[in-house]
DRENPA-3360 file (N, C-alpha, C; in nm, 2 decimals, always signed):
BEGIN
1 = XXXXXXXX = -1.83/+0.40/-1.45/-1.87/+0.41/-1.31/-1.75/+0.38/-1.23 ~ -1.72/+0.47/-1.13/-1.61/+0.45/-1.04/-1.64/+0.34/-0.94 ~ -1.53/+0.26/-0.92/-1.54/+0.16/-0.81/-1.51/+0.22/-0.68 ~ -1.54/+0.15/-0.57/-1.51/+0.20/-0.44/-1.35/+0.21/-0.42 ~ -1.28/+0.11/-0.49/-1.14/+0.11/-0.48/-1.08/+0.24/-0.55 ~ -1.14/+0.28/-0.66/-1.10/+0.41/-0.73/-1.12/+0.53/-0.64 ~ -1.24/+0.53/-0.57/-1.26/+0.64/-0.47/-1.16/+0.64/-0.36 ~ -1.13/+0.52/-0.31/-1.03/+0.51/-0.20/-0.89/+0.57/-0.25;
9 = XXXXXXXX = -0.85/+0.53/-0.37/-0.72/+0.57/-0.42/-0.72/+0.72/-0.45 ~ -0.83/+0.78/-0.49/-0.84/+0.92/-0.51/-0.83/+1.00/-0.38 ~ -0.87/+0.94/-0.27/-0.86/+1.00/-0.14/-0.73/+0.97/-0.06 ~ -0.63/+0.92/-0.13/-0.50/+0.89/-0.06/-0.50/+0.76/+0.01 ~ -0.59/+0.67/-0.02/-0.58/+0.54/+0.04/-0.68/+0.52/+0.16 ~ -0.76/+0.62/+0.19/-0.85/+0.61/+0.30/-0.99/+0.66/+0.26 ~ -1.09/+0.60/+0.30/-1.23/+0.65/+0.27/-1.31/+0.64/+0.40 ~ -1.39/+0.75/+0.42/-1.49/+0.75/+0.53/-1.63/+0.73/+0.47;
17 = XXXXXXXX = -1.71/+0.66/+0.55/-1.84/+0.64/+0.50/-1.92/+0.77/+0.47 ~ -1.88/+0.87/+0.54/-1.95/+1.00/+0.52/-1.92/+1.06/+0.38 ~ -1.81/+1.00/+0.31/-1.78/+1.05/+0.18/-1.86/+0.97/+0.07 ~ -1.93/+0.87/+0.11/-2.01/+0.79/+0.01/-2.14/+0.87/-0.02 ~ -2.18/+0.85/-0.15/-2.30/+0.93/-0.19/-2.44/+0.86/-0.17 ~ -2.43/+0.73/-0.14/-2.56/+0.66/-0.12/-2.54/+0.51/-0.08 ~ -2.65/+0.45/-0.07/-2.66/+0.31/-0.01/-2.58/+0.21/-0.11 ~ -2.59/+0.24/-0.24/-2.53/+0.15/-0.34/-2.38/+0.15/-0.32;
25 = XXXXXXXX = -2.32/+0.27/-0.30/-2.18/+0.28/-0.27/-2.14/+0.21/-0.14 ~ -2.23/+0.23/-0.04/-2.20/+0.17/+0.09/-2.20/+0.01/+0.08 ~ -2.29/-0.04/+0.00/-2.30/-0.19/-0.02/-2.17/-0.23/-0.10 ~ -2.13/-0.16/-0.20/-2.01/-0.19/-0.27/-1.89/-0.19/-0.18 ~ -1.88/-0.09/-0.08/-1.77/-0.09/+0.01/-1.77/-0.21/+0.10 ~ -1.89/-0.25/+0.15/-1.90/-0.37/+0.24/-1.86/-0.50/+0.16 ~ -1.89/-0.50/+0.03/-1.85/-0.62/-0.05/-1.69/-0.62/-0.07 ~ -1.64/-0.50/-0.09/-1.49/-0.49/-0.10/-1.42/-0.53/+0.03;
33 = XXXXXXXX = -1.48/-0.50/+0.14/-1.43/-0.54/+0.27/-1.44/-0.70/+0.28 ~ -1.55/-0.75/+0.24/-1.57/-0.90/+0.25/-1.47/-0.97/+0.16 ~ -1.44/-0.91/+0.04/-1.35/-0.97/-0.05/-1.20/-0.96/+0.00 ~ -1.18/-0.87/+0.09/-1.04/-0.84/+0.14/-0.97/-0.73/+0.07 ~ -1.04/-0.66/-0.02/-0.98/-0.55/-0.09/-0.96/-0.43/+0.00 ~ -1.05/-0.41/+0.10/-1.05/-0.30/+0.19/-1.05/-0.36/+0.33 ~ -0.99/-0.28/+0.42/-0.99/-0.31/+0.57/-1.05/-0.20/+0.65 ~ -1.14/-0.24/+0.74/-1.20/-0.14/+0.83/-1.10/-0.11/+0.94;
41 = XXXXXXXX = -1.06/+0.02/+0.94/-0.96/+0.07/+1.04/-1.03/+0.11/+1.17 ~ -1.15/+0.17/+1.15/-1.22/+0.23/+1.27/-1.36/+0.25/+1.23 ~ -1.45/+0.28/+1.32/-1.59/+0.30/+1.28/-1.60/+0.40/+1.17 ~ -1.64/+0.36/+1.05/-1.66/+0.45/+0.94/-1.54/+0.49/+0.86 ~ -1.43/+0.42/+0.89/-1.30/+0.45/+0.82/-1.24/+0.32/+0.76 ~ -1.22/+0.32/+0.63/-1.17/+0.21/+0.56/-1.05/+0.24/+0.48 ~ -0.96/+0.14/+0.45/-0.84/+0.17/+0.37/-0.81/+0.05/+0.28 ~ -0.74/+0.07/+0.18/-0.70/-0.04/+0.09/-0.59/-0.12/+0.16;
49 = XXXXXXXX = -0.59/-0.25/+0.15/-0.50/-0.33/+0.22/-0.35/-0.31/+0.18 ~ -0.33/-0.27/+0.06/-0.19/-0.25/+0.01/-0.13/-0.12/+0.07 ~ -0.22/-0.02/+0.11/-0.17/+0.10/+0.16/-0.13/+0.09/+0.31 ~ -0.17/-0.02/+0.37/-0.13/-0.05/+0.51/+0.01/-0.08/+0.52 ~ +0.07/-0.14/+0.41/+0.21/-0.18/+0.42/+0.30/-0.07/+0.38 ~ +0.26/+0.03/+0.30/+0.35/+0.12/+0.24/+0.34/+0.26/+0.29 ~ +0.23/+0.30/+0.34/+0.21/+0.44/+0.38/+0.18/+0.46/+0.53 ~ +0.20/+0.58/+0.58/+0.16/+0.61/+0.71/+0.01/+0.64/+0.70;
57 = XXXXXXXX = -0.07/+0.57/+0.78/-0.21/+0.59/+0.77/-0.25/+0.71/+0.84 ~ -0.37/+0.76/+0.81/-0.41/+0.89/+0.87/-0.46/+0.86/+1.02 ~ -0.37/+0.88/+1.11/-0.39/+0.85/+1.25/-0.51/+0.93/+1.30 ~ -0.53/+1.05/+1.26/-0.65/+1.13/+1.30/-0.78/+1.06/+1.27 ~ -0.78/+0.98/+1.16/-0.91/+0.91/+1.12/-0.93/+0.79/+1.20 ~ -0.82/+0.72/+1.24/-0.83/+0.60/+1.31/-0.85/+0.63/+1.46 ~ -0.76/+0.71/+1.51/-0.77/+0.75/+1.65/-0.77/+0.90/+1.66 ~ -0.89/+0.97/+1.67/-0.89/+1.11/+1.67/-0.81/+1.16/+1.79;
65 = XXXXXXXX = -0.74/+1.27/+1.77/-0.65/+1.33/+1.88/-0.54/+1.24/+1.92 ~ -0.51/+1.14/+1.85/-0.39/+1.06/+1.88/-0.26/+1.12/+1.84 ~ -0.15/+1.09/+1.91/-0.03/+1.15/+1.88/+0.07/+1.03/+1.85 ~ +0.14/+1.04/+1.73/+0.24/+0.94/+1.70/+0.36/+0.97/+1.79 ~ +0.41/+0.86/+1.85/+0.52/+0.87/+1.94/+0.62/+0.76/+1.94 ~ +0.72/+0.76/+2.02/+0.82/+0.66/+2.04/+0.88/+0.61/+1.91 ~ +0.87/+0.48/+1.88/+0.95/+0.42/+1.77/+0.92/+0.49/+1.64 ~ +0.79/+0.53/+1.61/+0.76/+0.59/+1.48/+0.81/+0.73/+1.48;
73 = XXXXXXXX = +0.81/+0.81/+1.59/+0.87/+0.94/+1.60/+1.02/+0.93/+1.58 ~ +1.08/+0.83/+1.65/+1.23/+0.82/+1.64/+1.27/+0.79/+1.50 ~ +1.19/+0.71/+1.43/+1.22/+0.67/+1.29/+1.20/+0.80/+1.20 ~ +1.09/+0.87/+1.22/+1.07/+0.99/+1.14/+1.17/+1.09/+1.16 ~ +1.22/+1.12/+1.28/+1.32/+1.22/+1.31/+1.46/+1.17/+1.29 ~ +1.47/+1.05/+1.25/+1.61/+0.98/+1.22/+1.69/+0.98/+1.35 ~ +1.63/+0.94/+1.46/+1.70/+0.93/+1.59/+1.73/+0.78/+1.62 ~ +1.67/+0.69/+1.55/+1.69/+0.55/+1.57/+1.68/+0.47/+1.44;
81 = XXXXXXXX = +1.75/+0.36/+1.44/+1.74/+0.27/+1.32/+1.65/+0.15/+1.35 ~ +1.60/+0.15/+1.47/+1.51/+0.04/+1.51/+1.38/+0.05/+1.43 ~ +1.34/-0.06/+1.37/+1.21/-0.07/+1.30/+1.09/-0.07/+1.39 ~ +1.00/+0.03/+1.37/+0.88/+0.03/+1.46/+0.81/-0.10/+1.46 ~ +0.78/-0.16/+1.58/+0.71/-0.29/+1.58/+0.56/-0.27/+1.55 ~ +0.51/-0.15/+1.57/+0.37/-0.11/+1.54/+0.36/+0.04/+1.54 ~ +0.24/+0.09/+1.51/+0.22/+0.23/+1.52/+0.20/+0.26/+1.66 ~ +0.29/+0.35/+1.72/+0.28/+0.39/+1.86/+0.20/+0.52/+1.87;
89 = XXXXXXXX = +0.09/+0.51/+1.93/+0.00/+0.63/+1.94/-0.03/+0.66/+2.09 ~ -0.01/+0.78/+2.12/-0.04/+0.83/+2.26/-0.18/+0.90/+2.26 ~ -0.25/+0.86/+2.37/-0.39/+0.92/+2.38/-0.40/+0.96/+2.53 ~ -0.51/+1.04/+2.56/-0.54/+1.07/+2.69/-0.56/+0.95/+2.78 ~ -0.51/+0.95/+2.90/-0.52/+0.84/+2.99/-0.67/+0.80/+3.02 ~ -0.76/+0.89/+3.02/-0.90/+0.87/+3.06/-0.98/+0.82/+2.94 ~ -0.92/+0.82/+2.82/-0.99/+0.79/+2.70/-1.00/+0.64/+2.67 ~ -1.11/+0.59/+2.62/-1.12/+0.45/+2.58/-1.13/+0.44/+2.43;
97 = XXXXXXXX = -1.05/+0.36/+2.37/-1.04/+0.34/+2.23/-1.05/+0.19/+2.20 ~ -1.13/+0.15/+2.10/-1.13/+0.01/+2.06/-1.07/+0.00/+1.93 ~ -0.98/-0.10/+1.91/-0.91/-0.13/+1.79/-0.95/-0.26/+1.74 ~ -0.96/-0.27/+1.60/-1.01/-0.40/+1.55/-0.89/-0.49/+1.51 ~ -0.77/-0.45/+1.53/-0.65/-0.53/+1.50/-0.61/-0.54/+1.35 ~ -0.68/-0.46/+1.27/-0.64/-0.47/+1.12/-0.50/-0.42/+1.10 ~ -0.46/-0.32/+1.18/-0.32/-0.28/+1.17/-0.26/-0.28/+1.31 ~ -0.13/-0.31/+1.32/-0.07/-0.31/+1.46/-0.06/-0.17/+1.52;
105 = XXXXXXXX = -0.13/-0.15/+1.63/-0.12/-0.02/+1.70/-0.10/-0.04/+1.84 ~ +0.00/+0.02/+1.90/+0.03/+0.02/+2.04/-0.02/+0.15/+2.10 ~ -0.11/+0.14/+2.19/-0.16/+0.27/+2.25/-0.08/+0.30/+2.38 ~ -0.05/+0.42/+2.40/+0.01/+0.47/+2.52/-0.08/+0.57/+2.59 ~ -0.11/+0.55/+2.71/-0.21/+0.64/+2.78/-0.13/+0.74/+2.86 ~ -0.14/+0.87/+2.82/-0.06/+0.97/+2.88/-0.16/+1.06/+2.96 ~ -0.11/+1.12/+3.07/-0.19/+1.22/+3.14/-0.21/+1.34/+3.04 ~ -0.32/+1.41/+3.06/-0.36/+1.52/+2.97/-0.25/+1.63/+2.97;
113 = XXXXXXXX = -0.19/+1.66/+3.08/-0.08/+1.76/+3.08/+0.04/+1.72/+3.00 ~ +0.06/+1.59/+2.98/+0.17/+1.54/+2.90/+0.14/+1.55/+2.75 ~ +0.01/+1.57/+2.71/-0.03/+1.58/+2.57/-0.03/+1.73/+2.53 ~ +0.01/+1.82/+2.62/+0.00/+1.96/+2.60/+0.13/+2.02/+2.55 ~ +0.24/+1.95/+2.54/+0.36/+2.01/+2.50/+0.44/+1.91/+2.41 ~ +0.53/+1.97/+2.33/+0.62/+1.89/+2.25/+0.55/+1.81/+2.14 ~ +0.44/+1.86/+2.09/+0.36/+1.79/+1.98/+0.35/+1.89/+1.87 ~ +0.38/+1.84/+1.75/+0.37/+1.92/+1.63/+0.30/+1.84/+1.52;
121 = XXXXXXXX = +0.26/+1.91/+1.41/+0.19/+1.85/+1.30/+0.29/+1.84/+1.19 ~ +0.29/+1.72/+1.12/+0.38/+1.69/+1.01/+0.30/+1.64/+0.90 ~ +0.35/+1.67/+0.77/+0.29/+1.61/+0.65/+0.36/+1.49/+0.61 ~ +0.29/+1.37/+0.62/+0.36/+1.24/+0.59/+0.27/+1.18/+0.49 ~ +0.32/+1.15/+0.37/+0.25/+1.08/+0.26/+0.12/+1.15/+0.23 ~ +0.11/+1.28/+0.24/-0.01/+1.35/+0.21/-0.11/+1.36/+0.33 ~ -0.07/+1.31/+0.45/-0.16/+1.31/+0.56/-0.10/+1.40/+0.67 ~ -0.18/+1.48/+0.74/-0.14/+1.56/+0.85/-0.14/+1.47/+0.97;
129 = XXXXXXXX = -0.02/+1.45/+1.03/-0.01/+1.36/+1.15/+0.04/+1.44/+1.27 ~ -0.02/+1.43/+1.38/+0.03/+1.48/+1.50/+0.13/+1.39/+1.56 ~ +0.25/+1.44/+1.59/+0.36/+1.36/+1.64/+0.45/+1.44/+1.74 ~ +0.51/+1.37/+1.82/+0.60/+1.43/+1.92/+0.72/+1.50/+1.84 ~ +0.76/+1.62/+1.88/+0.87/+1.68/+1.81/+1.00/+1.61/+1.85 ~ +1.11/+1.66/+1.80/+1.24/+1.59/+1.82/+1.28/+1.59/+1.97 ~ +1.28/+1.70/+2.04/+1.31/+1.70/+2.18/+1.22/+1.62/+2.27 ~ +1.09/+1.62/+2.24/+1.00/+1.54/+2.32/+1.02/+1.39/+2.29;
137 = XXXXXXXX = +1.06/+1.36/+2.17/+1.09/+1.22/+2.13/+1.21/+1.17/+2.21 ~ +1.31/+1.25/+2.23/+1.43/+1.21/+2.30/+1.39/+1.19/+2.45 ~ +1.31/+1.28/+2.51/+1.26/+1.27/+2.64/+1.18/+1.14/+2.66 ~ +1.10/+1.11/+2.56/+1.02/+0.98/+2.57/+1.11/+0.86/+2.57 ~ +1.22/+0.87/+2.49/+1.31/+0.75/+2.49/+1.37/+0.73/+2.63 ~ +1.40/+0.84/+2.70/+1.45/+0.83/+2.84/+1.34/+0.78/+2.93 ~ +1.22/+0.84/+2.92/+1.11/+0.80/+3.00/+1.08/+0.66/+2.99 ~ +1.08/+0.60/+2.87/+1.05/+0.46/+2.85/+1.17/+0.37/+2.83;
145 = XXXXXXXX = +1.28/+0.41/+2.89/+1.41/+0.34/+2.87/+1.40/+0.19/+2.92 ~ +1.33/+0.17/+3.02/+1.32/+0.03/+3.07/+1.23/-0.06/+2.98 ~ +1.14/+0.00/+2.91/+1.06/-0.08/+2.81/+1.12/-0.10/+2.68 ~ +1.19/+0.01/+2.63/+1.25/+0.00/+2.50/+1.39/-0.05/+2.50 ~ +1.46/-0.05/+2.61/+1.59/-0.10/+2.63/+1.69/+0.02/+2.63 ~ +1.80/+0.00/+2.71/+1.90/+0.10/+2.73/+1.98/+0.13/+2.60 ~ +1.99/+0.03/+2.51/+2.07/+0.05/+2.39/+1.99/+0.14/+2.29 ~ +1.86/+0.12/+2.28/+1.77/+0.21/+2.20/+1.77/+0.35/+2.25;
153 = XXXXXXXX = +1.76/+0.36/+2.38/+1.76/+0.49/+2.45/+1.89/+0.57/+2.42 ~ +2.00/+0.50/+2.44/+2.13/+0.56/+2.42/+2.15/+0.60/+2.27 ~ +2.10/+0.52/+2.18/+2.11/+0.55/+2.04/+2.03/+0.68/+2.01 ~ +1.91/+0.69/+2.06/+1.83/+0.81/+2.04/+1.90/+0.94/+2.09 ~ +1.95/+0.93/+2.22/+2.01/+1.04/+2.28/+2.14/+1.08/+2.20 ~ +2.22/+0.98/+2.17/+2.35/+1.00/+2.09/+2.32/+1.07/+1.96 ~ +2.22/+1.01/+1.88/+2.19/+1.07/+1.75/+2.14/+1.22/+1.77 ~ +2.06/+1.24/+1.87/+2.02/+1.38/+1.89/+2.13/+1.47/+1.92;
161 = XXXXXXXX = +2.23/+1.43/+2.01/+2.34/+1.52/+2.04/+2.43/+1.54/+1.92 ~ +2.43/+1.45/+1.83/+2.52/+1.47/+1.71/+2.46/+1.57/+1.61 ~ +2.33/+1.61/+1.63/+2.27/+1.70/+1.54/+2.32/+1.85/+1.56 ~ +2.33/+1.92/+1.46/+2.37/+2.06/+1.47/+2.25/+2.15/+1.51 ~ +2.13/+2.11/+1.48/+2.01/+2.19/+1.51/+1.94/+2.15/+1.64 ~ +2.01/+2.09/+1.73/+1.95/+2.05/+1.86/+1.92/+2.17/+1.94 ~ +1.83/+2.15/+2.03/+1.79/+2.26/+2.13/+1.79/+2.20/+2.27 ~ +1.90/+2.20/+2.33/+1.92/+2.14/+2.46/+1.84/+2.21/+2.57;
169 = XXXXXXXX = +1.82/+2.34/+2.56/+1.73/+2.41/+2.66/+1.59/+2.36/+2.65 ~ +1.54/+2.34/+2.53/+1.40/+2.29/+2.52/+1.40/+2.14/+2.57 ~ +1.50/+2.07/+2.54/+1.51/+1.93/+2.59/+1.50/+1.92/+2.74 ~ +1.58/+2.01/+2.81/+1.58/+2.02/+2.96/+1.44/+2.07/+3.01 ~ +1.38/+2.16/+2.94/+1.24/+2.21/+2.98/+1.15/+2.09/+2.97 ~ +1.15/+2.01/+2.87/+1.06/+1.90/+2.86/+1.09/+1.79/+2.96 ~ +1.22/+1.77/+2.99/+1.26/+1.67/+3.09/+1.21/+1.71/+3.23 ~ +1.21/+1.84/+3.26/+1.15/+1.89/+3.38/+1.00/+1.86/+3.39;
177 = XXXXXXXX = +0.93/+1.88/+3.28/+0.78/+1.86/+3.28/+0.75/+1.71/+3.30 ~ +0.84/+1.62/+3.24/+0.82/+1.48/+3.25/+0.88/+1.42/+3.37 ~ +0.95/+1.50/+3.45/+1.02/+1.46/+3.58/+1.13/+1.35/+3.55 ~ +1.21/+1.38/+3.44/+1.32/+1.29/+3.41/+1.45/+1.37/+3.40 ~ +1.45/+1.49/+3.46/+1.57/+1.57/+3.44/+1.70/+1.51/+3.49 ~ +1.69/+1.44/+3.61/+1.81/+1.38/+3.67/+1.87/+1.27/+3.57 ~ +1.77/+1.19/+3.52/+1.82/+1.08/+3.43/+1.87/+1.14/+3.30 ~ +1.81/+1.25/+3.25/+1.86/+1.31/+3.13/+2.00/+1.37/+3.15;
185 = XXXXXXXX = +2.02/+1.43/+3.27/+2.16/+1.48/+3.30/+2.26/+1.37/+3.30 ~ +2.22/+1.25/+3.35/+2.32/+1.14/+3.35/+2.36/+1.10/+3.21 ~ +2.26/+1.09/+3.12/+2.29/+1.06/+2.98/+2.38/+1.17/+2.92 ~ +2.35/+1.30/+2.95/+2.42/+1.41/+2.89/+2.57/+1.41/+2.94 ~ +2.59/+1.38/+3.07/+2.73/+1.37/+3.13/+2.81/+1.26/+3.06 ~ +2.74/+1.15/+3.03/+2.81/+1.03/+2.97/+2.84/+1.06/+2.83 ~ +2.74/+1.11/+2.75/+2.76/+1.12/+2.61/+2.82/+1.25/+2.56 ~ +2.83/+1.35/+2.64/+2.89/+1.48/+2.60/+3.04/+1.49/+2.62;
% end
C-alpha cells in the first residue's frame, strides 16, 4: 500500500486533495501534516517539507495566476548573485490572497495592465512557472531600485548589458509601459 508521502513524491513533491481517492487517504494526509512530514501550502495543496528547501514549488498551485518576479527572476536569468530572501510573486492589485507562512513568499500587487506583458512560462524542476522574462526583469530592477538597493539594480542592468542575446528595443518598450524610460536611459548612459 502506498503511503501519502509516496504519492507526493510521485507527483514531484506536491499533492492536491483532488488527487486523493478517498477519505482514508485524506486522513493519512492530515496525519502526515500533523507529524510534520507534509506542509499545507494553500487550500488543498500540500508538499513534503524537504522539497521546500531544494525545489522551486509549483507557484500556480499555491497562488493561481501568480508571476515569479524580482529576486527569483534575476537569479533564474543569471542577472544577479543576490540570494532571493523569499519567493517573489506578483499578482493583480485587486486580488486578495491569504498565505499560511509555511514558505516565505513576498507578494507584489501589480496593476492588471502590468501583468499583460513581459511574462513567459519556464520549466523549473518539472514545474511550469510563469515568470518575468529577461527584459521585464531588468525593468523591474529599475522600477524597484529604491527597495532593492542601487547596487543590486546596477548589477542586474550591468549583467544584462554584458549579454550577447540582449534585446534593448524590447527593454525600452517595457520601460515605456512601466514609465521608467528616463531612469533606464540614465543607467544605459552610465553603463554603456
